N, C-alpha and C positions, 0 to 999 in steps of 0.2 A: 897180189894183186899191188903194185905202185900207187901210192896217193900221194899227189903234190897238193901241199896245201899254202895257198896266198893270203896273208895277212896284209890289210891295207887300212890306212887309215878313210872313213869315211868322209869325206869333204865335197864340198861346193853340191850336195846333191847326191852324191855316192857317184859310182861308175854306172854306166848305162846298162842294158841287157846286150843290147850290141857290142860293147866294151868287153863285157866278162865272156862272151860267147868267143869273140875272136881272142880272148887272152887264152881261155881254156884250150882252142882249137890249135893257137901257135905252141903252148907248151907241151900238149900231147904229140906236136909232131916233132919237136926238139927232142922230148923223151922217146919215141919211136928212133928218130936218126942214131941217136946217141947209144941205145942201149940195143937194137934189134929188136924190140919185140913189139907185139902187137898193141894197135892202138885200141882194140877192145877193151884190154885188161888196164888201162891207165885211168884211174879217177882224179879229177882235178876239184878241190873245193875251194872257194873263195870266202874269206870272212872280213867284213869289213868292221872295223872298230872304231866307235864313236870318238872323236876327238878328246872328250874328257875322259875317255877311259886307256889314253895313252900318253904315258908321259917319258921325257928325255931330262935326267938332271933334276928329276923331281919338279918338274914343272909340265904342266897339261900341253898337249899340242894347241888346245885351243889357245891358251895364255902366248903360247910362243908366236902362233900366227896372229893374233890380235898387236902383238909387238912390233911386227912387221909392216903392219899398215900406216 
């Protein structure tokens, strides 16, 4: 069973339910098209990571975003 895992920062209230559903639907459709496998076997998980728990170059995303404001 294929598992597609999406990790993204939780920003501006996070992704909406509708956005997550559309993302899962379109990732599944792409998987089916590319690998010619049934959609019922494809699992999509979406993990939203708080910006304080995600860093680039030793700096949290929160600090990076605040500098750009």
